[in-house]
N, C-alpha and C positions, 0 to 999 in steps of 0.2 A: 376603557379608554384612559389609561393612566398617562399623565403628562399633557393632557389637553388643556389649552389655555382658556380662561373664562373671559378674557377681554377680546376685543375685536377692533378692526380698523374703524376709526372714527367716522361717523356719518356727518352730514347727510350723504347718502349714496344716490346715484341716478343711473337710469338705463339709457344707453346711447348706442344707436345702431353703428356697428363697426364696419361690417361688410354686408352684402345682401343676405347672407345666411347666418350672421352672428350679431349678438348684442352684448356689449360690455357693460358690466356694473362697475361704476367708477366712484371713488372717493377722491374728489379733486382730480388729479392727474393719474392716480393710482388705480390700476385695474384690480378690483377685488374678486371678480368672478366673470365668467363668460358663458353665455348660453349660445350653443351652436346647434343649428338645425341640419337634419339630413336632407331637408328640402332645398331647392335652389334659392329660395328667398323667404325671409321673414317679413311679414307686414303686420301693422297694428291689428289686433284682434286674433292673431294666430296664438296658439297655446304657448309657443316659445316666447312671444312678446309678453304675454300675460305672466308667464313664469319670471321673466326678467324684471317686470314691474314689482312682483311680490318680493323677489330678492332685494331689489333696491329699497323697499320699504322696511326691510328687516331691522335695521338699527332703531328706527322710529317705533316700530311695533314692540321691540324688546324693551325700550325705555318706558313705553306706556304700561306694559304689563308689570315691569319692576316697580313703577310708581304706584300702580294699583295695589300690588302686594304690600308695599311699604306702608301705604296709608291705611290699609285694612289692619295690618299688624299694629300700627301706632295708635289705633283707636281701641285697643284692648282685644283685638281678635276679630275675626270675620263673623258678622251677625246676619249673614244672608245665605245665599246658595252655596253650600259647602262644595258641591261639584264644580261650580264656577271658580271658586278660590283654588281648589285642588288642581284644576286645569291650568290656571295661571302659574302656579308653582311648578307644575310639570313642564310647561312651555319654557319657563326660565331655565330649569335644569337641563332641558334638551339643548337650548341655545348655548349653554355654558359647558356642554359636553359631560354632564353628570348623569 
């Protein structure tokens, strides 16, 4: 994935129902993503609605994991669950397209 940017549209993002079968993920007035259902309608609790909420939480989740990594590294390295730290680093890399 050469040329992939590691920054993203600034958060916070929110999920807003756009039409009966779609949910927009917004950063202010900017549509960042859209979840569209093949069903006639998306309602709270549907998998498409839950997916939209997860997408809307992405900037906050990424910032948390980056802070977790940075604080662990600043204290002289991770002294806990190596699998957990590795998962955090892998999640950041995935979000940054690496």
